[in-house]
C-alpha positions, 0 to 999 in steps of 0.5 A: 412040426418035426421032432423037437430036439432039446439040449444044453447050450454052451458055445458062443455060436449057440449064444448068438442064436439065443440073441436072435430068438430073444429079439424076435420073441420080445421085440427089444435088445437081447442079453449080450453074449459075453454075459450068457457065456459067462453064466453057463461057465459059472453055474448057469444053465441054458437049454435050447429047443431045435426044429432041425437046425432052427432054434425055436425056444430056449430057457436061460438061468443063472445061479442065485443066492438068498437066505442061505440058499443057492438056487437057479434063477431061471430068468427067461423062457422064450418060444418062437411065435410059430411054435407056441402052444405046442408043449415046447415050454414044458419040454424045456422046463422038464430038461431044466429040472433034470440037468439042474438036479444033476448040478446039485440045485434043489430050487429053481425060481422065476417070475411071470406076469400075473395076468398071463393065463397060459404061463400061469397054467404051465408054471403051477398046474403042469410044473407044480411050482408054488407062488406066494411072492408078488413083486410090484412093477418089477422092471419098471414101466417098459416102453417097447415090446409086449410089456409096453404100457403097464406096470411090470408086476410079476409073480415069483415061482418057487420050484422045489424040484426035489419036494413031494409037491413036484416029485409026486405031482401033489395037488390039494384034495377035498378043498372047498374053493370060495369065489367071491369075485364076479366078472361081467362083459364090457362093451368091448366084449372084454371081461371086467372084474367086479370085486366084493365090498369086503374081502377078508380071506379065512377059508380053506381055499379061494379062486381068483379070475384072470383074463384068458387073453391079456395081450388082446385086452392090452391092445383093445382097451388099455384102460381095462387092462390097467384096471385088471392089473391094479385089482389083481395086485390088491387081491393077490397081495391080500391072499399072500399076506394071509398065508395063502399060495397059488397051487393051480390054475383052473381052465374054463370055457369062459373069458377067464381062468381061475387061480386056486389058492390054499394055505401054503402051510398045507403044501409039502415043500420039504426036500425028499431024501432019496 
């Protein structure tokens, strides 16, 4: 792979390139260029990754406002299939952080599928986002593309880009992570989650398994995929309602990785004054 060039995108021609890549990545209709152009002229931010003249990745965000706070809503991050797992997503987010800070933003938010292990690892273990919001069936049930067939549950990331958590790459130390959840292997050679009879979280931290290959699971056994969706929904909502937040993903050699939860009150999320 040649050196990847990362840069801010602003022109109509560049918006057309984004449309084409978006359709390739997600297999459904793309955002109109009049919308993306308007966004970048009014506080939005679109960043592209190029291999030579070819656009191979992009991030797209627009301004948001809630609870008396303005933030950048990072709505999409897409990487061409031939260029995935090469660190381009991290490159795009790193540039997004730099430019967003220059624009005056302190918070960037976005959503991702709770069962997509690779995205989860990037969002919390490499970018140091924090997650404590679960959205059930965020976009409704989709009929096409990679999201077809299941409720579109999403986790919302808070990326407080001027906080100690992000600036100092803060992670919890000396935490005992309890893991009351077990997995077994099905006849389809897929992990199946086994829940305890009772789960009432009160410890320092918890680990919760998620499948490493959720897209494969959706294809091989939609029934097992749906069961994971509903089980993880219930478990994560229980933890969030008891004050916990996701701060990292522990990778393993098993068919599952593990979300790590700690009490949100222990995470340094205040803006650092520089």
